[in-house]
C-alpha positions in Angstrom: 6.4 -10.5 -75.5 9.1 -8.3 -74.4 11.4 -6.3 -76.6 14.9 -5.3 -75.6 17.2 -2.8 -77.1 19.9 -4.5 -79.1 23.5 -3.5 -78.9 23.2 -2.0 -82.4 20.5 0.5 -81.4 17.4 -1.6 -82.2 14.9 -3.6 -80.5 14.8 -7.4 -80.1 12.8 -10.1 -78.3 13.7 -11.0 -74.6 12.8 -14.5 -73.6 13.6 -14.2 -69.9 10.1 -13.7 -68.4 11.3 -13.6 -64.7 13.4 -10.5 -65.2 10.7 -8.9 -67.3 8.2 -9.6 -64.5 10.4 -7.9 -61.9 10.8 -4.9 -64.1 7.0 -4.7 -64.7 6.4 -5.2 -61.0 8.8 -2.4 -60.1 7.1 -0.1 -62.6 3.6 -0.9 -61.2 4.8 -0.4 -57.7 6.4 2.9 -58.6 3.1 4.1 -60.2 1.0 2.8 -57.3 3.3 4.4 -54.7 3.4 7.7 -56.5 -0.4 7.9 -57.0 -1.8 5.8 -54.2 1.0 6.3 -51.7 -0.1 9.8 -50.5 -3.7 8.6 -50.1 -2.6 5.4 -48.4 -0.3 7.3 -46.1 -3.2 9.7 -45.3 -5.5 6.8 -44.7 -3.0 5.0 -42.5 -2.4 8.2 -40.6 -6.1 8.6 -40.1 -6.4 5.0 -39.0 -3.4 5.5 -36.7 -5.1 8.6 -35.2 -8.4 6.8 -34.7 -6.6 3.8 -33.1 -4.7 6.2 -30.7 -7.9 8.1 -29.9 -9.7 4.8 -29.2 -6.8 3.7 -27.0 -6.8 7.0 -25.1 -10.6 6.7 -24.6 -10.2 3.1 -23.5 -7.5 4.2 -21.1 -9.7 7.0 -19.8 -12.6 4.6 -19.4 -10.3 2.2 -17.6 -9.2 5.0 -15.3 -12.8 6.0 -14.7 -13.8 2.3 -14.1 -10.8 1.9 -11.7 -11.9 5.0 -9.8 -15.5 3.7 -9.7 -14.2 0.4 -8.5 -12.1 2.1 -5.8 -15.2 4.2 -4.8 -17.3 1.0 -4.7 -14.7 -0.7 -2.6 -14.6 2.3 -0.2 -18.3 2.2 0.0 -18.3 -1.5 0.6 -15.8 -1.0 3.5 -17.9 1.8 4.8 -21.0 -0.4 4.6 -19.1 -3.2 6.4 -18.1 -0.9 9.2 -21.6 0.5 9.4 -23.0 -3.1 9.5 -20.5 -4.0 12.3 -21.5 -0.9 14.2 -25.1 -1.7 13.8 -24.5 -5.3 15.0 -22.5 -4.0 18.0 -25.2 -1.5 18.8 -27.8 -4.2 18.5 -25.9 -6.5 20.8 -25.5 -3.6 23.3 -29.1 -2.6 23.1 -30.2 -6.3 23.6 -27.9 -6.6 26.6 -29.2 -3.3 28.0 -32.8 -4.4 27.4 -32.0 -7.8 29.0 -30.5 -6.0 32.0 -33.5 -3.7 32.2 -35.9 -6.7 32.1 -33.9 -8.5 34.8 -33.8 -5.4 37.0 -37.6 -4.9 36.6 -38.2 -8.5 37.4 -36.0 -8.3 40.5 -37.9 -5.1 41.5 -41.3 -6.9 41.0 -40.0 -9.9 43.0 -38.9 -7.5 45.8 -42.3 -5.8 45.8 -44.0 -9.1 45.8 -41.9 -10.3 48.7 -42.7 -7.0 50.6 -46.4 -7.4 49.9 -46.2 -11.0 51.1 -44.5 -9.9 54.3 -47.1 -7.1 54.8 -49.9 -9.5 54.2 -48.4 -12.0 56.5 -47.9 -9.4 59.2 -51.5 -8.1 58.7 -52.9 -11.6 59.2 -50.7 -12.2 62.2 -51.8 -9.0 63.8 -55.4 -9.8 63.0 -55.1 -13.3 64.5 -53.3 -11.8 67.5 -56.1 -9.2 67.9 -58.8 -11.9 67.6 -56.9 -14.0 70.2 -56.5 -11.0 72.4 -60.2 -10.0 72.2 -61.2 -13.7 72.8 -58.9 -13.9 75.9 -60.0 -10.6 77.2 -63.7 -11.4 76.7 -63.1 -14.7 78.5 -61.3 -13.0 81.3 -64.0 -10.4 81.7 -66.7 -13.1 81.7 -64.8 -15.0 84.3 -64.2 -11.9 86.4 -67.9 -11.0 86.2 -69.0 -14.4 87.2 -66.6 -14.3 90.1 -67.6 -10.8 91.1 -71.3 -11.7 90.8 -70.9 -14.6 93.2 -68.9 -13.1 96.0 -69.3 -9.3 95.9 -72.1 -6.9 96.8 -73.5 -4.6 94.1 -71.5 -1.4 95.1 -68.2 -3.1 95.2 -69.1 -4.9 92.1 -69.7 -1.7 90.2 -66.4 -0.2 91.4 -64.4 -3.1 90.3 -66.2 -3.3 86.9 -65.7 0.4 86.3 -62.0 0.1 87.1 -61.4 -2.8 84.7 -63.6 -1.2 82.0 -61.7 2.0 82.2 -58.4 0.1 81.9 -59.8 -1.9 79.0 -60.9 1.3 77.1 -57.4 2.8 77.7 -55.8 -0.1 76.0 -55.4 0.2 72.2 -53.9 -2.7 70.3 -51.4 -1.7 67.7 
């Protein structure tokens, strides 16, 4: 129930509830704004400061994370380069080792071939010496037989000494 001031200076009843509600709402809002407004403004300012601080911290963290990401990428690139260098060094060492093994194998083959040739030459010389000794002994035997048959003992000794001295001077290589 609302009362309005009459034109005569008195109060009366106003039946328009909508207008009365707007007036009541304006009065309540004025009281709320005057008493609660400062507190609400301070609360909103605090909230705004907190939000700004959180945003700045988030930006700072984002910058730090971006820096860490960049450092991690740089380390990754460095690791990739190092891995590539290690791979290349491994390939180089493997090829060097392969070349060393091949060279050593070739040296061993050359030494083996040299040993084979020396062995072959040794057995050839041995066979030649045996053949030479056999031929010489046969010749001496034949000469002795011949000398024993047709020579006297003095001439026989002279001829034998001559051939024996020549035989002792001979030295096979």
